[in-house]
C-alpha positions in Angstrom: 0.0 0.0 0.0 2.8 2.4 0.8 1.0 4.3 3.5 1.1 3.5 7.2 -2.3 2.7 8.7 -3.6 4.8 11.7 -3.1 3.4 15.1 -6.6 4.3 16.1 -9.9 3.7 14.3 -13.5 3.7 15.3 -16.8 2.3 14.0 -19.7 4.7 13.5 -23.2 4.3 12.0 -23.8 6.5 9.0 -27.5 7.1 9.1 -27.5 10.0 6.6 -25.5 8.0 4.1 -26.4 4.4 3.8 -27.5 3.1 7.2 -24.4 1.0 7.9 -21.6 1.2 10.4 -18.3 2.3 8.8 -14.7 2.4 10.0 -13.2 5.9 10.3 -9.5 6.7 11.0 -8.5 8.5 14.1 -10.5 9.2 17.2 -14.2 10.0 17.3 -14.8 13.8 17.4 -15.8 15.2 20.8 -18.5 17.4 19.3 -19.6 18.2 15.8 -18.8 16.3 12.7 -17.3 17.1 9.3 -17.1 14.8 6.4 -14.4 12.1 6.9 -13.1 9.3 4.8 -14.0 5.7 5.7 -11.8 2.6 5.3 -14.0 1.5 2.3 -13.2 4.8 0.5 -16.5 6.7 1.0 -16.5 10.3 2.4 -19.3 10.5 5.0 -20.7 13.0 7.4 -22.3 10.8 10.1 -25.2 12.2 12.1 -25.5 11.6 15.9 -27.1 8.2 16.5 -28.8 6.4 19.4 -27.8 3.2 21.1 -30.6 1.4 19.3 -29.2 2.5 15.9 -25.8 1.1 16.9 -27.6 -2.3 17.3 -29.8 -2.1 14.2 -27.4 -0.9 11.6 -25.3 -3.6 9.9 -21.6 -3.4 9.5 -20.2 -2.2 6.1 -18.9 -5.4 4.6 -16.2 -3.5 2.7 -14.9 -1.8 5.8 -15.0 -5.2 7.7 -13.0 -7.0 5.0 -10.4 -4.3 4.7 -10.0 -4.1 8.4 -9.5 -7.9 8.6 -7.0 -7.8 5.8 -4.9 -5.2 7.6 -5.0 -7.1 10.9 -5.2 -10.8 10.2 -2.4 -12.5 8.4 -3.3 -14.5 5.3 -1.3 -17.5 6.5 0.0 -18.8 9.9 3.6 -18.3 8.6 2.9 -14.5 8.8 2.0 -14.6 12.5 4.4 -12.8 14.8 6.7 -15.1 16.7 7.0 -12.8 19.7 4.4 -10.8 21.5 4.4 -7.1 20.8 6.1 -4.8 23.2 4.1 -3.6 26.2 2.0 -0.5 25.5 1.2 -1.4 21.8 
């Protein structure tokens, strides 16, 4: 890919866009939103949502697959042999 992935990501439902939960880079904003890029390549401006909407909205399958491909090795040979340093 050539770019380093962010260390922090968060899921958030995008009611105004497509009614699915997407992965966003960085930390969730404390207040107010502006359009942000998702892992699946969309640019969304999510609206505030309720706890019920968190449960009802499905996960974006593209975000899920991309997140898995970044974090799960494709073969056991790619697994780390030593645990990561403390604090990671």
